Biopython code that builds the backbone (N, CA, C, O; Angstrom):
import numpy as np
from Bio.PDB.StructureBuilder import StructureBuilder

atoms = [
    (1, "MET", "N", (22.973, 45.364, 16.186)),
    (1, "MET", "CA", (23.044, 46.691, 15.952)),
    (1, "MET", "C", (21.511, 46.994, 15.470)),
    (1, "MET", "O", (20.901, 47.994, 15.848)),
    (2, "LEU", "N", (20.963, 46.010, 14.588)),
    (2, "LEU", "CA", (19.552, 46.038, 14.133)),
    (2, "LEU", "C", (18.602, 45.348, 15.065)),
    (2, "LEU", "O", (17.407, 45.391, 14.771)),
    (3, "ALA", "N", (18.996, 44.686, 16.206)),
    (3, "ALA", "CA", (18.135, 44.056, 17.178)),
    (3, "ALA", "C", (17.052, 45.114, 17.815)),
    (3, "ALA", "O", (15.936, 44.660, 18.070)),
    (4, "PRO", "N", (17.292, 46.376, 18.062)),
    (4, "PRO", "CA", (16.215, 47.149, 18.630)),
    (4, "PRO", "C", (15.137, 47.310, 17.479)),
    (4, "PRO", "O", (13.961, 47.256, 17.838)),
    (5, "LEU", "N", (15.385, 47.485, 16.262)),
    (5, "LEU", "CA", (14.419, 47.552, 15.352)),
    (5, "LEU", "C", (13.608, 46.248, 15.054)),
    (5, "LEU", "O", (12.608, 46.300, 14.339)),
    (6, "ALA", "N", (13.983, 45.251, 15.528)),
    (6, "ALA", "CA", (13.158, 43.859, 15.585)),
    (6, "ALA", "C", (11.931, 44.082, 16.322)),
    (6, "ALA", "O", (10.897, 43.555, 15.911)),
    (7, "TYR", "N", (11.922, 44.865, 17.455)),
    (7, "TYR", "CA", (10.912, 44.850, 18.581)),
    (7, "TYR", "C", (9.698, 45.820, 18.059)),
    (7, "TYR", "O", (8.649, 45.903, 18.698)),
    (8, "PHE", "N", (9.903, 46.472, 16.971)),
    (8, "PHE", "CA", (8.731, 47.446, 16.654)),
    (8, "PHE", "C", (7.530, 46.475, 15.826)),
    (8, "PHE", "O", (6.385, 46.497, 16.279)),
    (9, "GLY", "N", (7.744, 45.884, 14.971)),
    (9, "GLY", "CA", (6.617, 44.941, 14.413)),
    (9, "GLY", "C", (5.910, 45.961, 13.460)),
    (9, "GLY", "O", (6.337, 47.078, 13.166)),
    (10, "MET", "N", (4.756, 45.374, 13.033)),
    (10, "MET", "CA", (3.817, 46.046, 12.100)),
    (10, "MET", "C", (3.241, 47.234, 12.798)),
    (10, "MET", "O", (3.167, 47.189, 14.026)),
    (11, "PRO", "N", (2.774, 48.418, 12.079)),
    (11, "PRO", "CA", (2.090, 49.304, 12.550)),
    (11, "PRO", "C", (0.504, 49.015, 12.956)),
    (11, "PRO", "O", (-0.185, 48.219, 12.318)),
    (12, "GLY", "N", (0.122, 49.600, 13.848)),
    (12, "GLY", "CA", (-1.403, 49.266, 14.188)),
    (12, "GLY", "C", (-2.353, 50.271, 13.527)),
    (12, "GLY", "O", (-1.903, 51.144, 12.786)),
    (13, "PRO", "N", (-3.509, 50.171, 13.758)),
    (13, "PRO", "CA", (-4.528, 50.941, 13.098)),
    (13, "PRO", "C", (-4.265, 52.427, 13.393)),
    (13, "PRO", "O", (-4.403, 53.238, 12.478)),
    (14, "VAL", "N", (-3.926, 52.793, 14.518)),
    (14, "VAL", "CA", (-3.695, 54.142, 14.748)),
    (14, "VAL", "C", (-2.517, 54.797, 14.193)),
    (14, "VAL", "O", (-2.527, 55.966, 13.807)),
    (15, "GLU", "N", (-1.557, 54.071, 14.161)),
    (15, "GLU", "CA", (-0.265, 54.479, 13.228)),
    (15, "GLU", "C", (-0.589, 54.540, 11.943)),
    (15, "GLU", "O", (-0.198, 55.524, 11.315)),
    (16, "MET", "N", (-1.370, 53.512, 11.262)),
    (16, "MET", "CA", (-1.673, 53.702, 9.819)),
    (16, "MET", "C", (-2.546, 54.774, 9.612)),
    (16, "MET", "O", (-2.558, 55.276, 8.488)),
    (17, "MET", "N", (-3.340, 55.259, 10.552)),
    (17, "MET", "CA", (-4.240, 56.433, 10.161)),
    (17, "MET", "C", (-3.453, 57.893, 10.281)),
    (17, "MET", "O", (-3.752, 58.952, 9.727)),
    (18, "ILE", "N", (-2.430, 57.628, 11.119)),
    (18, "ILE", "CA", (-1.341, 58.776, 11.178)),
    (18, "ILE", "C", (-0.681, 59.020, 9.972)),
    (18, "ILE", "O", (-0.643, 60.146, 9.477)),
    (19, "ILE", "N", (-0.022, 57.788, 9.335)),
    (19, "ILE", "CA", (0.509, 57.768, 8.130)),
    (19, "ILE", "C", (-0.133, 58.183, 7.039)),
    (19, "ILE", "O", (0.391, 58.898, 6.184)),
    (20, "ALA", "N", (-1.383, 57.732, 6.999)),
    (20, "ALA", "CA", (-2.500, 58.093, 5.886)),
    (20, "ALA", "C", (-2.664, 59.608, 5.974)),
    (20, "ALA", "O", (-2.579, 60.225, 4.912)),
    (21, "ALA", "N", (-2.877, 60.256, 7.042)),
    (21, "ALA", "CA", (-2.947, 61.654, 7.126)),
    (21, "ALA", "C", (-1.734, 62.388, 6.705)),
    (21, "ALA", "O", (-1.880, 63.363, 5.968)),
    (22, "ILE", "N", (-0.670, 62.066, 7.051)),
    (22, "ILE", "CA", (0.762, 62.650, 6.612)),
    (22, "ILE", "C", (0.684, 62.613, 4.958)),
    (22, "ILE", "O", (0.859, 63.621, 4.273)),
    (23, "VAL", "N", (0.388, 61.260, 4.401)),
    (23, "VAL", "CA", (0.509, 61.264, 3.117)),
    (23, "VAL", "C", (-0.566, 62.154, 2.248)),
    (23, "VAL", "O", (-0.414, 62.672, 1.142)),
    (24, "LEU", "N", (-1.584, 62.154, 3.033)),
    (24, "LEU", "CA", (-2.648, 63.002, 2.324)),
    (24, "LEU", "C", (-2.362, 64.601, 2.356)),
    (24, "LEU", "O", (-2.778, 65.336, 1.459)),
    (25, "LEU", "N", (-1.618, 65.073, 3.464)),
    (25, "LEU", "CA", (-1.217, 66.323, 3.420)),
    (25, "LEU", "C", (-0.020, 66.629, 2.592)),
    (25, "LEU", "O", (0.184, 67.767, 2.169)),
    (26, "LEU", "N", (0.663, 65.766, 2.390)),
    (26, "LEU", "CA", (1.923, 65.912, 1.403)),
    (26, "LEU", "C", (1.265, 65.762, -0.041)),
    (26, "LEU", "O", (1.486, 66.626, -0.888)),
    (27, "PHE", "N", (0.491, 64.711, -0.307)),
    (27, "PHE", "CA", (0.226, 64.580, -1.823)),
    (27, "PHE", "C", (-1.314, 64.966, -2.151)),
    (27, "PHE", "O", (-1.773, 64.803, -3.281)),
    (28, "GLY", "N", (-1.964, 65.411, -1.237)),
    (28, "GLY", "CA", (-3.345, 65.780, -1.397)),
    (28, "GLY", "C", (-3.807, 66.381, -2.566)),
    (28, "GLY", "O", (-4.826, 65.944, -3.103)),
    (29, "ASN", "N", (-3.083, 67.494, -3.118)),
    (29, "ASN", "CA", (-3.403, 68.150, -4.268)),
    (29, "ASN", "C", (-3.212, 67.153, -5.566)),
    (29, "ASN", "O", (-4.020, 67.268, -6.488)),
    (30, "ARG", "N", (-2.275, 66.286, -5.644)),
    (30, "ARG", "CA", (-1.903, 65.477, -6.692)),
    (30, "ARG", "C", (-3.009, 64.187, -6.758)),
    (30, "ARG", "O", (-3.251, 63.622, -7.825)),
    (31, "LEU", "N", (-3.595, 63.831, -5.577)),
    (31, "LEU", "CA", (-4.457, 62.566, -5.570)),
    (31, "LEU", "C", (-5.529, 62.588, -6.526)),
    (31, "LEU", "O", (-5.635, 61.586, -7.234)),
    (32, "PRO", "N", (-6.402, 63.593, -6.700)),
    (32, "PRO", "CA", (-7.490, 63.292, -7.543)),
    (32, "PRO", "C", (-7.004, 62.980, -8.984)),
    (32, "PRO", "O", (-7.615, 62.142, -9.648)),
    (33, "SER", "N", (-5.990, 63.589, -9.458)),
    (33, "SER", "CA", (-5.615, 63.223, -10.846)),
    (33, "SER", "C", (-4.951, 61.887, -11.030)),
    (33, "SER", "O", (-5.009, 61.211, -12.058)),
    (34, "THR", "N", (-4.265, 61.555, -9.838)),
    (34, "THR", "CA", (-3.555, 60.065, -9.959)),
    (34, "THR", "C", (-4.611, 58.906, -10.001)),
    (34, "THR", "O", (-4.509, 57.867, -10.654)),
    (35, "MET", "N", (-5.748, 59.317, -9.097)),
    (35, "MET", "CA", (-6.846, 58.412, -8.850)),
    (35, "MET", "C", (-7.620, 58.275, -10.147)),
    (35, "MET", "O", (-8.054, 57.183, -10.514)),
    (36, "ARG", "N", (-7.814, 59.556, -10.939)),
    (36, "ARG", "CA", (-8.441, 59.498, -12.264)),
    (36, "ARG", "C", (-7.495, 58.668, -13.215)),
    (36, "ARG", "O", (-8.075, 57.872, -13.953)),
    (37, "SER", "N", (-6.416, 58.724, -13.285)),
    (37, "SER", "CA", (-5.580, 58.185, -13.979)),
    (37, "SER", "C", (-5.499, 56.688, -13.842)),
    (37, "SER", "O", (-5.475, 55.912, -14.797)),
    (38, "LEU", "N", (-5.462, 56.363, -12.620)),
    (38, "LEU", "CA", (-5.641, 54.797, -12.234)),
    (38, "LEU", "C", (-6.925, 54.294, -12.639)),
    (38, "LEU", "O", (-6.982, 53.197, -13.195)),
    (39, "GLY", "N", (-8.008, 55.001, -12.416)),
    (39, "GLY", "CA", (-9.313, 54.572, -13.078)),
    (39, "GLY", "C", (-9.294, 54.300, -14.418)),
    (39, "GLY", "O", (-9.688, 53.218, -14.853)),
    (40, "ARG", "N", (-8.856, 55.215, -15.144)),
    (40, "ARG", "CA", (-8.902, 54.952, -16.687)),
    (40, "ARG", "C", (-8.027, 53.855, -17.109)),
    (40, "ARG", "O", (-8.322, 53.166, -18.085)),
    (41, "GLY", "N", (-6.922, 53.652, -16.393)),
    (41, "GLY", "CA", (-6.030, 52.533, -16.797)),
    (41, "GLY", "C", (-6.733, 51.171, -16.455)),
    (41, "GLY", "O", (-6.575, 50.203, -17.199)),
    (42, "ILE", "N", (-7.499, 51.102, -15.342)),
    (42, "ILE", "CA", (-8.162, 49.807, -14.943)),
    (42, "ILE", "C", (-9.336, 49.845, -15.999)),
    (42, "ILE", "O", (-9.524, 48.697, -16.400)),
    (43, "VAL", "N", (-10.047, 50.593, -16.494)),
    (43, "VAL", "CA", (-11.008, 50.625, -17.521)),
    (43, "VAL", "C", (-10.536, 49.979, -18.842)),
    (43, "VAL", "O", (-11.151, 49.088, -19.427)),
    (44, "GLU", "N", (-9.327, 50.552, -19.259)),
    (44, "GLU", "CA", (-8.725, 50.103, -20.408)),
    (44, "GLU", "C", (-8.239, 48.846, -20.218)),
    (44, "GLU", "O", (-8.363, 48.143, -21.221)),
    (45, "PHE", "N", (-7.618, 48.200, -19.076)),
    (45, "PHE", "CA", (-7.219, 46.959, -18.849)),
    (45, "PHE", "C", (-8.436, 46.064, -18.900)),
    (45, "PHE", "O", (-8.310, 44.985, -19.479)),
    (46, "LYS", "N", (-9.497, 46.354, -18.410)),
    (46, "LYS", "CA", (-10.853, 45.431, -18.396)),
    (46, "LYS", "C", (-11.250, 45.317, -19.882)),
    (46, "LYS", "O", (-11.624, 44.235, -20.335)),
    (47, "LYS", "N", (-11.174, 46.383, -20.614)),
    (47, "LYS", "CA", (-11.622, 46.362, -22.072)),
    (47, "LYS", "C", (-10.740, 45.350, -22.897)),
    (47, "LYS", "O", (-11.160, 44.639, -23.810)),
    (48, "GLY", "N", (-9.488, 45.400, -22.440)),
    (48, "GLY", "CA", (-8.387, 44.415, -23.235)),
    (48, "GLY", "C", (-8.660, 43.119, -23.085)),
    (48, "GLY", "O", (-8.619, 42.287, -23.991)),
    (49, "VAL", "N", (-9.031, 42.857, -21.604)),
    (49, "VAL", "CA", (-9.263, 41.453, -21.409)),
    (49, "VAL", "C", (-10.680, 40.902, -21.830)),
    (49, "VAL", "O", (-10.874, 39.711, -22.070)),
    (50, "GLN", "N", (-11.666, 41.892, -21.897)),
    (50, "GLN", "CA", (-13.012, 41.482, -22.539)),
    (50, "GLN", "C", (-12.693, 41.153, -24.143)),
    (50, "GLN", "O", (-13.224, 40.224, -24.752)),
    (51, "GLY", "N", (-11.829, 41.989, -24.658)),
    (51, "GLY", "CA", (-11.604, 41.638, -26.126)),
    (51, "GLY", "C", (-10.878, 40.301, -26.368)),
    (51, "GLY", "O", (-11.190, 39.566, -27.305)),
    (52, "ILE", "N", (-9.852, 40.000, -25.447)),
    (52, "ILE", "CA", (-9.333, 38.777, -25.668)),
    (52, "ILE", "C", (-10.370, 37.684, -25.139)),
    (52, "ILE", "O", (-10.202, 36.582, -25.662)),
    (53, "GLU", "N", (-11.123, 37.741, -24.466)),
    (53, "GLU", "CA", (-11.992, 36.665, -23.970)),
    (53, "GLU", "C", (-12.967, 36.375, -25.143)),
    (53, "GLU", "O", (-13.278, 35.212, -25.401)),
    (54, "ASP", "N", (-13.488, 37.497, -25.908)),
    (54, "ASP", "CA", (-14.416, 37.501, -27.048)),
    (54, "ASP", "C", (-13.695, 36.695, -28.188)),
    (54, "ASP", "O", (-14.273, 35.811, -28.819)),
    (55, "GLU", "N", (-12.485, 37.037, -28.390)),
    (55, "GLU", "CA", (-11.725, 36.336, -29.385)),
    (55, "GLU", "C", (-11.445, 35.019, -28.963)),
    (55, "GLU", "O", (-11.370, 34.212, -29.890)),
    (56, "VAL", "N", (-11.280, 34.602, -27.902)),
    (56, "VAL", "CA", (-11.289, 32.892, -27.435)),
    (56, "VAL", "C", (-12.446, 32.492, -27.616)),
    (56, "VAL", "O", (-12.583, 31.502, -28.335)),
    (57, "ASP", "N", (-13.541, 33.078, -27.073)),
    (57, "ASP", "CA", (-15.082, 32.368, -27.429)),
    (57, "ASP", "C", (-15.220, 32.258, -28.878)),
    (57, "ASP", "O", (-15.720, 31.213, -29.292)),
    (58, "GLN", "N", (-14.884, 33.105, -29.684)),
    (58, "GLN", "CA", (-15.176, 32.955, -31.201)),
    (58, "GLN", "C", (-14.187, 31.849, -31.690)),
    (58, "GLN", "O", (-14.610, 31.117, -32.584)),
    (59, "ALA", "N", (-13.175, 31.677, -31.311)),
    (59, "ALA", "CA", (-12.331, 30.726, -31.778)),
    (59, "ALA", "C", (-12.557, 29.317, -31.424)),
    (59, "ALA", "O", (-12.155, 28.324, -32.031)),
    (60, "ALA", "N", (-13.321, 29.387, -30.256)),
    (60, "ALA", "CA", (-13.749, 27.922, -29.498)),
    (60, "ALA", "C", (-14.907, 27.539, -30.152)),
    (60, "ALA", "O", (-15.145, 26.336, -30.049)),
    (61, "ARG", "N", (-15.820, 28.287, -30.889)),
    (61, "ARG", "CA", (-17.040, 27.822, -31.573)),
    (61, "ARG", "C", (-16.867, 26.971, -32.794)),
    (61, "ARG", "O", (-16.022, 27.270, -33.639)),
    (62, "PRO", "N", (-17.672, 25.876, -32.919)),
    (62, "PRO", "CA", (-17.399, 25.202, -34.311)),
    (62, "PRO", "C", (-17.763, 25.981, -35.466)),
    (62, "PRO", "O", (-18.479, 26.975, -35.350)),
    (63, "LYS", "N", (-17.299, 25.579, -36.605)),
    (63, "LYS", "CA", (-17.442, 26.457, -37.791)),
    (63, "LYS", "C", (-19.016, 26.540, -38.065)),
    (63, "LYS", "O", (-19.416, 27.633, -38.465)),
    (64, "GLU", "N", (-19.895, 25.591, -37.911)),
    (64, "GLU", "CA", (-21.306, 25.635, -38.253)),
    (64, "GLU", "C", (-21.865, 26.846, -37.391)),
    (64, "GLU", "O", (-22.761, 27.454, -37.978)),
    (65, "ASP", "N", (-21.564, 27.304, -36.217)),
    (65, "ASP", "CA", (-21.997, 28.555, -35.679)),
    (65, "ASP", "C", (-21.677, 29.895, -36.216)),
    (65, "ASP", "O", (-22.341, 30.922, -36.081)),
    (66, "LYS", "N", (-20.495, 29.723, -36.883)),
    (66, "LYS", "CA", (-19.949, 30.953, -37.499)),
    (66, "LYS", "C", (-20.758, 31.383, -38.709)),
    (66, "LYS", "O", (-20.878, 32.581, -38.966)),
    (67, "GLU", "N", (-21.268, 30.524, -39.396)),
    (67, "GLU", "CA", (-22.034, 30.528, -40.855)),
    (67, "GLU", "C", (-23.364, 31.189, -40.479)),
    (67, "GLU", "O", (-24.227, 31.371, -41.338)),
]
sb = StructureBuilder()
sb.init_structure("model")
sb.init_model(0)
sb.init_chain("A")
sb.init_seg("    ")
for serial, (resi, resn, name, xyz) in enumerate(atoms, 1):
    if name == "N":
        sb.init_residue(resn, " ", resi, " ")
    sb.init_atom(name, np.array(xyz, "f"), 0.0, 1.0, " ", f" {name:<3s}", serial, name[0])
structure = sb.get_structure()
């Protein structure tokens, strides 16, 4: 019963462009705010990672360097 579905495989570049166009038509008005939120989340994540790296660097320094 599922055997005919096995013949389709992965979509090619043309099919991917058609799917992207449909998604853009359906969600185009929400896309800018979603991307803005995603960008802010990435920036916050990078700040958090940088803070952890700074703490690790400070902890790894010998006590003489801290004084």
